C-alpha positions in Angstrom: -6.2 -190.4 -98.2 -3.3 -191.3 -100.4 -3.8 -190.3 -104.1 -2.7 -193.8 -105.2 -5.5 -195.5 -103.4 -8.9 -196.0 -104.9 -10.9 -193.2 -103.3 -14.2 -195.0 -103.8 -12.8 -198.0 -101.8 -11.2 -195.9 -99.0 -13.2 -192.7 -98.4 -14.8 -192.6 -95.0 -17.1 -189.6 -94.9 -18.1 -188.2 -98.2 -18.1 -188.9 -101.9 -19.7 -185.9 -103.6 -20.0 -185.8 -107.4 -20.6 -182.5 -109.4 -21.7 -182.8 -113.1 -22.0 -179.6 -115.1 -22.1 -180.7 -118.7 -25.1 -181.0 -120.8 -23.9 -184.0 -122.7 -21.4 -186.8 -122.2 -22.1 -188.5 -125.5 -18.5 -188.9 -126.2 -17.6 -190.4 -122.9 -15.7 -193.7 -123.2 -18.0 -195.7 -120.8 -21.2 -194.7 -122.7 -20.8 -197.5 -125.4 -23.8 -196.2 -127.3 -26.4 -196.8 -124.6 -27.6 -193.3 -124.9 -28.0 -193.5 -128.6 -29.9 -196.9 -128.2 -32.2 -195.2 -125.8 -32.8 -192.3 -128.0 -33.4 -194.6 -131.1 -35.9 -196.5 -129.0 -38.0 -193.4 -128.7 -36.7 -192.1 -125.4 -38.7 -194.5 -123.1 -39.4 -193.7 -119.5 -37.1 -196.3 -118.3 -34.0 -198.1 -119.6 -33.4 -201.5 -118.0 -30.4 -202.3 -120.2 -28.6 -199.2 -118.8 -29.5 -200.1 -115.3 -28.2 -203.6 -115.7 -24.9 -202.3 -117.2 -24.3 -200.1 -114.1 -24.6 -202.9 -111.6 -20.9 -202.9 -110.7 -21.1 -199.1 -110.0 -24.2 -199.6 -107.9 -22.4 -202.2 -105.9 -19.6 -199.7 -105.3 -22.1 -197.2 -104.1 -23.8 -199.7 -101.8 -20.4 -200.6 -100.3 -19.7 -196.9 -99.7 -23.1 -196.4 -98.0 -22.6 -199.5 -96.0 -19.6 -198.0 -94.4 -21.3 -194.7 -93.7 -20.2 -192.5 -96.6 -22.5 -189.7 -97.7 -22.7 -190.3 -101.5 -24.2 -187.2 -103.3 -24.6 -186.4 -107.1 -25.5 -182.9 -108.1 -26.3 -182.1 -111.7 -26.1 -178.4 -112.9 -28.1 -178.4 -116.2 -29.3 -176.0 -118.9 -33.0 -175.6 -119.5 -34.5 -176.8 -121.7 -32.5 -179.9 -121.0 -30.7 -181.9 -123.8 -31.8 -185.4 -124.6 -28.8 -186.6 -122.8 -29.8 -185.0 -119.5 -33.4 -186.4 -120.1 -31.8 -189.9 -120.4 -29.8 -189.3 -117.1 -33.1 -188.2 -115.5 -34.7 -191.5 -116.6 -31.9 -193.7 -115.1 -31.4 -191.7 -111.9 -33.8 -193.7 -109.8 -31.4 -196.6 -109.9 -28.7 -194.3 -108.5 -31.0 -193.4 -105.7 -31.9 -197.1 -105.1 -28.2 -197.8 -104.8 -28.0 -195.1 -102.0 -27.0 -191.9 -103.8 -28.7 -188.7 -103.0 -29.3 -186.9 -106.3 -30.3 -183.2 -106.9 -30.6 -181.0 -109.9 -30.0 -177.4 -110.4 -30.8 -175.2 -113.4 -27.8 -173.4 -114.6 -29.8 -170.2 -114.5 -29.8 -170.3 -110.8 -26.0 -170.4 -110.3 -24.9 -167.1 -112.0 -24.0 -165.5 -108.6 -22.0 -168.6 -107.4 -18.4 -169.4 -107.8 -18.1 -172.8 -109.6 -15.2 -175.1 -110.3 -14.3 -175.2 -114.0 -14.7 -179.0 -114.3 -17.0 -181.8 -113.2 -15.4 -183.5 -110.1 -15.6 -185.9 -107.2 -14.7 -184.6 -103.8 -13.7 -187.4 -101.2 -13.7 -186.8 -97.5 -11.7 -183.7 -96.7 -8.7 -184.9 -98.5 -9.0 -185.0 -102.3 -10.8 -183.5 -105.3 -10.7 -185.6 -108.7 -11.4 -183.1 -111.4 -12.6 -184.6 -114.7 -11.2 -183.3 -118.0 -13.5 -183.6 -121.1 -13.2 -182.2 -124.6 -15.9 -179.9 -125.9 -17.8 -182.7 -127.5 -17.7 -184.8 -124.3 -14.7 -187.1 -124.9 -13.0 -188.1 -121.7 -9.5 -186.7 -121.6 -8.3 -187.7 -118.1 -8.5 -186.5 -114.6 -6.5 -184.3 -112.2 -6.1 -185.2 -108.5 -5.7 -182.3 -106.1 -5.0 -182.6 -102.4 -4.0 -179.1 -101.4 -6.2 -178.2 -98.4 -7.3 -174.8 -100.0 -8.5 -176.5 -103.3 -10.5 -179.1 -101.2 -11.9 -176.4 -98.9 -13.0 -174.2 -101.9 -14.4 -177.1 -103.7 -16.5 -178.3 -100.7 -17.8 -174.7 -100.2 -18.8 -174.4 -103.9 -20.5 -177.8 -103.8 -22.4 -176.9 -100.5 -23.6 -173.6 -102.0 -24.9 -175.4 -105.1 -26.5 -178.3 -103.1 -28.4 -175.8 -100.9 -30.2 -174.4 -104.0 -30.7 -177.6 -105.8 -33.9 -179.6 -106.1 -34.2 -183.3 -105.0 -34.5 -185.7 -107.9 -38.1 -186.6 -107.0 -39.2 -183.0 -107.2 -37.2 -181.9 -110.3 -39.4 -181.5 -113.3 -37.6 -181.5 -116.7 -38.1 -178.6 -119.0 
C-alpha cells in the first residue's frame, strides 16, 4: 500500500483500530455531539450521532464488501468516563455497519506491551498513529511502513484482542 493512497479505500485484508484514550472531547470531528448527548441526560441511544456517521458507516460497509476484516478495540479505564459511556451507546451502529468491536479494561493490560498512541493498522503494510493533546485535541497522524513497526503493532493488537470482551458482553462499570 502506498502511503499517499487512502488506506480505507485500498486495504485488502484488515483495518484494525486501537483506541486507548478515555475521552476525545476535543477531537475536531466531535462538533459538540457528545456534549448534546450528555446535556440530554445520557440517553440509551443517540440517533443524531448515528445519522452524522452515515458516511463513515458507508466506508465500513465498502471495506466489508471487499472482504476486509474491520475491528475496533477500546482499552478503557474503569469506572468509565461519560465519553466512553457515550461511545458504548453508539457502538451498535458500528457493528451494524460491519465492524467487530471489543472492549478491554486498562487494568487487564499491565503485562502487555502497548503502542503509545491510538492507531489504525492496514493490511501488513502500514500503521497510522494518531496524535492527540492531553485534552483530546487532534494534533495529526504519523504513517509508518517499516515492516518491524507493522509487525510489532499487529502483535500488540492481537494480544489485546485476545483478552478483550465482545461489545455485546461488555458491561460498563
